[in-house]
N, C-alpha and C positions, 0 to 999 in steps of 0.2 A: 122754393117751388120750381118744378121742372118746366121748361119751355115746351109748348106743344109742337108736335111734328108737323111740318108742312108737306102733307101727302101729295099735293098737286105739284110742288117743286120736285119732289123725289121721283114722281111718275114721269115728269117731263125730262129729268136727267136720265132716267132709264131709257126712255124713248129715243133720246138723242144718242145715247151710247149704242143702242140696237141699230140705229140708222148708220152710225159710223162703222160698226162691225160689218154690216151688210155691204156697205160701200167698199170696205177693205177687202172683203172676200171676193167681190166682183172684180176688183182690180187684180187680185192675185190669180184668179181664174183666167183673166185676159192675158196676164204675163205668162201663165203656164201654156196657153194655146200658142203664143208666139215662141216661147222657148223650145217647145217640142216640134215646131215647124208645121203645126196643124193649121196655121193661118194661111198656108199655101193652098189648102183645099177649099172647095166651095162651101158655103154655109150649109147648103142642103146635105152635102156629104158628111160634114162634121156632125150635124144634127142627127143624121141617120146612124152614124157610128156610135154616137153617145146613147141613142135610144136602144140600140142593140146591146151595148155594154151594160146598160142597166138591167136588161132581162137575161143576160148571159148566165150560164151555170157557174157554180162555185169554183170548179177547177180552172176554168178560163180566167175568172176574176183573180184567182190566186196567182196565176202565171203573169197576168198584167200587173198585179201588185208588186211582184218581184222585179219585173222590168222597170216599173216606176221607181222602186227603191234604189235600183242600180243607177237610174238616171240621176236621182237626187244625191246619190253617194259619190258621184263623179265617175262611175264606171260606164255610163251611157255615152253615146256618140256626141250628144250635145250637152255635156256635163255643165250644169249650172245649178248652183245652190238655190233652193227655193223653200216654200212652205212645206215642211215635212209632214204636216198634218193633212195634206191634200194628196196623199199617195194614191188613194182611190181615183181621184181626179186625173192624176198623171197617167194611170193605166188606161182610163177611158179616152183621154186625149191622144195617147199613144196609138190607140185603135184608129182614131180619126186620121192619124198621120200615115197609116199603112196604105190606103187606096192609091195615092198618087204614083208610087213606084210601079204598081200593077198596071195602072192606066198608061204610064209612060212606056212600059214594055209592049202594051197592046196597041199603042198609037203608031 
């Protein structure tokens, strides 16, 4: 006779795994912000850049994707290997890192 499945235990295990994955993703995003130098901008600037990146047209997103791929491939100025699956995040964070040089020139 087969042993009955413990659905509650399986559900709890899946819930724990989902929490662990979410925590890992947040950590990787934080590392990405630091690796790109985007931690040097204010939180408001970074949030604004990310909001614009989400609503950008496909051509700009593709340009940012290529820049992010180059960053992770070691061709970028701050070459650091990271989570290759977050290339879209790299391009969005790269956008956030752009305002400071413009501000530095204006100041």
